[in-house]
N, C-alpha and C positions, 0 to 999 in steps of 0.2 A: 023663491027663485024652484025653477021644474032642474032637479039635478040630471033628466035626461036630456031635457033641450039645451042646457048646456051643455053634455060630454058633446053631443051630436055638433051644436057650432062649434066645437071646440076644434075637434077632428077633421069637420070640414076645413078649418080654417089651416089646420097644420095639412090634412093633404093640397089645399090650394099652394101653399109653400113651396113644398116637395115637387109638384105639377113646375110652380112657375122654373124655379132652380134649374129643374132637370132643361126645360127650354130654351135654358140661359148657355146651355154648351159649353165651349173652354174658354169661357170668360169671366175669370175668376175675378176680379176690380169689380163684376156685377154681382156677385156673389151677397146674401149677405150670412158668412160663416154661423152663429150665433140665431139667427132666426131658423136657418135648416138644422141647426145640431138642436132646439128647443123642438122643432116640427116631427123629426126623427124622434125623440125621446117620448114625444105625445103620444105618436101613433104605434112606438115600442111597448110602452105601458099599456094602450088599452087592448093590444094582440096580446098580450104577457094576461091579462085581467079576462078577456074575453074567454079563452081556455082555461082558466080554472087555476093564474096565478094565485096567491097568494097579495094581501092589498101591503103597501107602504106601510111600517111600523105608526109611521103619522097617524094616518087614519081608521088606524084601530086602539089608540092607546086610551087607556082608561076603558075600554068594555074587557069583559068577561071574556078567554078562549070559549071560540066555539063548538 
């Protein structure tokens, strides 16, 4: 697996979910709250890491400190 391509596709899917959710307007019955929350978490984590934020402990477990 190419992690860069995987990340690109994950972000693309998350952004698509958020776009579709925004287009639903005020029809709450049409929203998928779990999917929207997941998409927000994915894009938030990507933004955090892209700005130099530290990675989650799970991703660095067993590695020596930088």
